[in-house]
C-alpha positions in Angstrom: -71.6 -18.7 5.0 -72.6 -15.7 8.2 -71.0 -18.4 10.6 -67.5 -18.1 9.1 -65.6 -15.3 10.4 -63.3 -13.3 7.9 -60.0 -15.3 7.2 -61.7 -18.7 8.3 -61.8 -21.7 6.5 -64.0 -24.9 5.7 -63.6 -27.4 4.3 -66.9 -29.6 3.2 -67.7 -33.2 2.0 -69.9 -33.3 -0.6 -71.9 -35.7 -2.6 -73.3 -38.8 -1.8 -71.6 -41.7 0.7 -68.7 -43.4 -0.2 -68.0 -40.3 -3.0 -67.1 -37.4 -1.8 -65.2 -34.7 -2.8 -63.8 -31.8 -0.3 -65.0 -28.2 -1.3 -62.9 -25.9 0.6 -64.2 -22.2 1.3 -62.2 -19.3 2.3 -63.5 -16.6 3.8 -61.0 -13.3 3.5 -61.7 -9.6 4.6 -59.5 -7.5 2.3 -57.4 -4.4 2.9 -61.3 -2.0 2.3 -63.3 -4.2 4.1 -65.0 -5.9 1.3 -65.2 -9.8 2.0 -63.8 -12.3 -0.7 -65.0 -16.2 -1.1 -63.1 -18.2 -2.5 -64.1 -21.9 -3.2 -62.2 -24.8 -4.8 -62.1 -29.1 -4.8 -59.0 -29.4 -2.7 -58.3 -32.8 -4.2 -58.6 -31.9 -7.8 -61.8 -34.1 -8.3 -60.6 -36.8 -6.3 -63.5 -38.5 -3.7 -62.8 -39.5 -0.4 -64.7 -41.5 2.2 -65.4 -39.6 5.3 -66.8 -41.8 8.6 -70.0 -40.9 9.6 -70.4 -39.0 12.8 -71.7 -41.3 16.0 -72.2 -40.7 19.5 -71.7 -42.7 22.9 -74.8 -42.7 24.4 -74.2 -44.7 27.9 -72.4 -48.1 26.6 -74.4 -48.0 23.1 -72.2 -46.3 19.9 -75.4 -44.6 18.4 -75.4 -42.8 14.7 -75.3 -43.6 11.1 -72.7 -45.9 10.6 -72.9 -49.5 9.7 -72.2 -52.5 11.9 
């Protein structure tokens, strides 16, 4: 949360692979200078599958993907 700028939004996949929920975190700076953080499940409990991060190393794809 310290890295999220005031008025920033972060989407976070939470849960095991293939059954993640998407948590939305919003950090707002209020007129009095205080910080308000809100969290919500943007799909109301629905699940979503995310593609794992990979990288291209020369001609080889590396990461946690399955072939």
